[in-house]
N, C-alpha and C positions, 0 to 999 in steps of 0.2 A: 678752634676757629669756627667750626660749624655751629657750635652753640651760640656764639656771639652773633652770627649771621641770622640764625633762626630767631634769637631774642630781639634783634633789631627789626626784623620783618613783622613779628607779632606786635611789637610796640607801635610800629607804624600803622598797622591795621586797627589797633585799638584807638589810636589817636584820630585816624580818619573817621571811625565810627562815632566818636564823641563830637567831632566837628560837624558831621552830617546830621546830627540830632537823632540818631537811631536809638539812643538810650532814653528818650523822653518817655514819660508815663503814657500808657495807652488810654487812660481815662480822660485826658485833656480833649475837650471838644471845642470845635470852632462853631460859634453860633451862626445859624443861617441868616442870610441877609433877607430882611422882610421887605416885600414889595407891596406898596399900597394897592388895594383893590378899589377901582373906581367903576361905578355902574355905567353902562353904555348910555350915551346921550339919547334923550327922547326927542323924537321929531314929530312935529304936527303934520298930519296928512292934509294935503291940499286938494285931494280928489273929492268929488261929490259923495255925500253919504248915501249908502244904499241900505235898504230895509230888507233884511233876510230874517225871517222868524226863527226862533230857537228850535233846533231839532228836538223831537220827542223820542221816547223810548221805542225801540224796534222789537219785533217778535223774532224769535229764533226758530227756524224751521227744524222739525225733528231730524235727527241724523240720517234716517233712511229716506228723507225727502229733500236733502240738501241739493241746491243748484248753484252753479257758478255764474255770477253776473259781474260784468266789468262796466263801470260808469266812468266816462271821461268827458272832458271839455276840450275841444280842439281849439288851438290858438288862433289860426288865421281868421276864422269866421265865427268863433264863439259858439259853434254848434255842440249840443250835448248828445252823446252817444251812449246807449245802453246795449251791450252785447250779451247774448245768452250763449254760454259755453257748455250747457248740459250739466251733468252731475248724476249722483245716485238717484235723485228723485225726478229726473226729467220725464219719466214715463207717466207720473201722476200729475204733472203740472198742467193746469187747464188754461191759465192766462197769466200774463205779466203786464202790469200797467206802470207806466212812467208818468209822474206828475211833476211838472217843473213850475215853481213860482219864480218868475223872473224879477230882477231888481226893479223893474218899472211897475211891478204889482200885477202884471198879467199872469194868469194861471193857464197852463197848457197841459193837456193829457193826451197820451198816445198809448195804444195797447198792441201787444204782439199777437193777440188772438184776433184774427180778422173775421171770426164767425164761421169760417169753413174748416179750419184746422187748428190744432194745438200748436204752441210754440215749439220749434225744433232747434237743435244745436246749430249755431251760426246765425240765427235770426237777430236782427238789430233794429232798434228804434232810434230815430234821429229827431231832435227837437231844436228849433232855433233858439239859442240863448241870447244873452246880452253880454256886452263887454264888462259889465259889473259883476257883482257876486249874486249868483242865483242859488236857489235851493231845490234839491231833487229828492223825491220820495218814490220808492219802488215798492209795489204791492204784488205779491205772488199768490195766486189762487191754486192751491195744491190739495188734492183729495177732498175737495168740497169746502175747504176752509181758506180764508184769505189772511195772509200774513204781511205785515209791513216789515220788509227786510232791510231797507235802507232809508235813511232820512238824514241828509247831510248837505251842508253848503258846498256849492261848486264854485270855487274861487277862480277869478279870471287870472290868467298868467300875466306876469309883468311884461311890458312891451320891450 
């Protein structure tokens, strides 16, 4: 009697395995569904075109003369800020010059060296920018040589 019960249970398990599909070959693969890739739509800009010249190559300060500079454009008034945060070479820095070419074509320069002392950590230069795209160039005079360390467009933030 026990043998017939065990035989029935085993037959039932084999039947369930066949119905569930557990015996199908493992090599059968379901092809993935291909989704078409569409490029994003291009939109024409309606803002006035601004002229910002292409940035040129910058010089790299030697490692022992490295200084940390942060260049930002503030959103509410479009002012451009250059902050001097010091660095390994802050002792040999003689002057730091910020030159901004505004989108209206005006060129404004401002220096951290006021003629009486060298730039110190925390010094900042602020130049009035435009709401358009301006270009900023930063020159550092260190150990008697002038390096152009930044040359980049400063983009206006979206409103």
